[in-house]
C-alpha positions as CSV (number, residue, x, y, z in Angstrom):
1,M,-70.2,10.1,10.8
2,M,-70.8,10.8,7.1
3,H,-71.2,9.4,3.9
4,S,-70.3,11.8,1.0
5,N,-70.2,10.7,-3.4
6,N,-69.6,15.4,-4.1
7,P,-66.0,15.7,-4.5
8,Q,-67.4,19.5,-3.8
9,Q,-68.2,18.1,-0.4
10,I,-65.1,16.6,0.0
11,E,-62.7,19.0,-0.7
12,N,-64.5,21.8,1.2
13,L,-64.5,18.8,4.5
14,R,-60.2,18.4,3.4
15,E,-60.4,22.7,4.1
16,D,-61.5,22.4,7.0
17,A,-59.8,19.8,8.3
18,K,-55.9,22.0,7.0
19,A,-57.4,24.9,9.0
20,G,-58.4,23.4,11.7
21,N,-62.4,23.5,12.5
22,L,-62.7,20.1,12.2
23,Q,-60.9,17.0,13.0
24,L,-61.2,14.5,9.3
25,V,-60.5,10.9,9.2
26,E,-62.1,9.5,5.2
27,D,-62.1,5.6,4.9
28,N,-62.8,4.8,1.4
29,G,-63.2,1.5,1.2
30,E,-64.3,-0.3,-1.4
31,S,-66.3,2.5,-2.6
32,E,-69.2,2.6,-5.6
33,E,-68.9,3.4,-9.0
34,D,-70.2,6.1,-11.4
35,F,-70.2,5.4,-15.2
36,V,-73.6,4.9,-17.7
37,M,-74.6,2.7,-17.6
38,L,-76.1,1.1,-21.5
39,N,-79.1,-0.9,-22.4
40,T,-78.0,-3.2,-24.9
41,A,-81.6,-4.2,-25.3
42,S,-83.1,-1.4,-27.2
43,S,-82.2,0.6,-29.9
44,P,-79.4,2.0,-30.3
45,F,-77.2,0.0,-27.4
46,D,-78.1,-3.2,-28.8
47,Q,-75.6,-2.1,-31.8
48,L,-71.8,-3.3,-30.9
49,V,-70.5,0.1,-32.6
50,A,-73.7,2.4,-30.5
51,R,-71.6,0.9,-27.4
52,Q,-67.9,1.8,-29.2
53,A,-68.3,4.7,-30.5
54,V,-69.5,6.1,-26.3
55,A,-67.3,4.8,-24.7
56,H,-64.5,6.0,-26.7
57,A,-66.1,9.5,-26.6
58,T,-66.6,9.8,-22.5
59,D,-63.5,11.8,-21.3
60,R,-62.8,10.4,-17.9
61,D,-60.0,12.6,-16.8
62,Q,-62.0,15.8,-17.5
63,F,-64.6,13.9,-16.2
64,N,-63.1,13.9,-13.3
65,A,-61.2,16.7,-13.5
66,V,-64.3,18.9,-14.0
67,I,-67.1,16.7,-11.8
68,G,-65.3,14.9,-9.5
69,L,-62.5,18.5,-9.0
70,N,-59.7,15.4,-9.1
71,V,-61.0,14.4,-5.6
72,L,-62.9,10.9,-6.8
73,E,-61.1,7.8,-8.0
74,P,-60.6,6.6,-11.8
75,A,-62.9,3.5,-12.5
76,D,-61.7,0.5,-15.0
77,N,-63.8,-2.1,-13.1
78,V,-66.3,-2.5,-10.2
79,F,-63.0,-3.1,-7.7
80,T,-60.2,-0.7,-7.0
81,V,-56.7,-1.2,-8.2
82,R,-56.5,-1.5,-4.1
83,S,-59.0,-4.7,-4.2
84,K,-58.0,-8.1,-4.8
85,Y,-60.3,-8.7,-7.1
86,Y,-59.2,-6.2,-9.5
87,Q,-58.3,-7.3,-13.1
88,Q,-57.0,-5.0,-15.4
89,T,-59.4,-4.8,-18.4
90,P,-58.8,-3.8,-21.9
91,F,-61.5,-0.8,-21.2
92,P,-62.1,1.6,-24.5
93,G,-60.4,4.7,-23.3
94,F,-61.2,8.6,-24.6
95,D,-60.4,8.8,-28.4
96,L,-62.4,11.0,-30.1
97,A,-61.3,10.5,-33.1
98,T,-62.6,6.9,-32.8
99,A,-65.5,7.7,-31.6
100,T,-67.0,10.2,-34.9
101,R,-65.5,7.5,-36.9
102,L,-68.2,5.5,-34.9
103,T,-70.7,7.4,-34.7
104,Q,-71.0,8.5,-38.4
105,Q,-70.4,4.1,-39.2
106,Y,-73.5,3.2,-37.1
107,E,-75.7,5.6,-38.9
108,Q,-74.0,4.3,-42.8
109,Q,-75.1,1.1,-41.2
110,T,-78.7,1.6,-39.9
111,G,-79.1,5.2,-41.6
112,Q,-80.3,6.9,-38.0
113,P,-78.3,8.7,-36.3
114,L,-76.6,7.6,-33.0
115,S,-79.8,9.1,-31.0
116,F,-80.1,8.6,-27.8
117,T,-81.2,9.9,-24.3
118,L,-78.8,10.4,-21.3
119,T,-81.1,10.3,-17.6
120,D,-79.9,11.0,-13.9
121,C,-80.6,9.5,-11.2
122,G,-80.9,13.0,-8.7
123,T,-82.0,16.4,-10.1
124,S,-79.1,18.4,-8.1
125,A,-76.9,21.0,-9.5
126,L,-74.0,17.7,-9.8
127,N,-76.3,15.4,-11.1
128,I,-77.6,18.7,-13.6
129,S,-73.5,19.2,-14.1
130,E,-72.8,15.1,-14.8
131,T,-75.8,15.0,-17.7
132,S,-74.9,18.2,-19.5
133,L,-70.6,17.4,-19.2
134,L,-71.8,14.5,-20.6
135,K,-73.9,15.0,-23.6
136,Q,-70.9,17.2,-24.5
137,Q,-68.8,14.9,-24.9
138,Y,-71.3,12.2,-26.3
139,E,-72.4,15.5,-29.1
140,A,-68.3,16.4,-29.2
141,A,-68.4,13.4,-31.4
142,G,-72.1,13.2,-34.0
143,M,-73.7,11.9,-31.6
144,Q,-77.6,13.2,-30.0
145,V,-78.1,13.3,-26.8
146,A,-81.4,14.6,-25.0
147,V,-80.9,14.5,-21.1
148,R,-83.5,13.9,-18.2
149,T,-82.9,14.4,-15.1
150,E,-85.3,12.0,-12.3
151,E,-85.8,11.7,-8.5
152,Q,-84.2,8.0,-7.5
153,S,-87.1,6.5,-6.6
154,T,-88.5,7.4,-10.0
155,C,-85.1,6.3,-12.4
156,I,-84.5,3.5,-10.6
157,L,-87.9,1.4,-11.1
158,D,-87.0,3.2,-14.7
159,V,-83.5,1.1,-14.8
160,V,-84.9,-2.3,-13.2
161,T,-88.0,-2.0,-15.9
162,G,-85.9,-1.5,-19.0
163,N,-87.5,2.1,-19.3
164,Y,-84.5,3.8,-20.2
165,Q,-81.4,4.3,-23.1
166,A,-78.4,5.7,-20.7
167,V,-78.0,6.3,-17.5
168,I,-75.5,7.9,-15.1
169,W,-75.4,4.7,-12.2
170,R,-73.2,4.3,-9.1
171,Q,-73.2,0.4,-7.9
172,F,-70.1,-2.0,-6.9
173,G,-69.7,-1.2,-3.7
174,S,-68.5,-3.9,-2.1
175,P,-65.3,-5.5,-1.1
176,D,-67.0,-9.3,-2.0
177,P,-68.1,-9.5,-4.7
178,D,-70.9,-12.3,-3.7
179,F,-72.9,-8.9,-2.0
180,D,-72.7,-7.2,-5.2
181,R,-75.0,-10.1,-7.3
182,G,-77.9,-9.3,-5.5
183,G,-80.0,-10.1,-3.0
184,G,-77.4,-8.3,-0.7
185,R,-75.8,-11.8,1.1
186,P,-73.0,-14.1,0.1
187,T,-73.4,-16.9,-2.1
188,A,-73.5,-20.0,0.2
189,P,-70.4,-22.4,-0.2
190,N,-70.7,-25.0,-2.5
191,R,-73.7,-24.2,-4.4
192,S,-73.9,-23.6,-7.4
193,V,-75.9,-20.1,-8.4
194,R,-77.2,-20.0,-11.8
195,S,-77.0,-16.5,-14.4
196,R,-80.1,-15.5,-16.3
């Protein structure tokens, strides 16, 4: 038994199964979602227009074709469409013209270019490919993007302490939303939970 989110590894296993070299049984369950998480507590993503520009500049279909090899399922929610918790969301889609306009709007409003560091929590070839492709997408809209790859333990500490601007992050793997709130245990019945 193994767990993998590496599309090439999954594709290789599927090819080996087709060739009769192994028996493959896949169970995706409620898989985690990879996404770009923005630090809204600091510049530039404390500005709505900057967040909207990045959302419109992110070409999920290209990312899934190039990085995910069309093996991974694109997500627009923390739950898959098969989950009873899934709700359709009005998430902004890829629109380079809108992303470019919003990037220019940010510059006009702030007097600064839309510039940020994109961090990836890993140093593998796959991680480097992810950040490279996203950097290209964002720069096509006129943004200035620096890339930082970190070992996972360092990256997690940086995210928890707010020491990031944008990070490629993976989370929300539980089939029950209570497990994704933190702490690993579902909320007890009839108990109020306060948000911070």
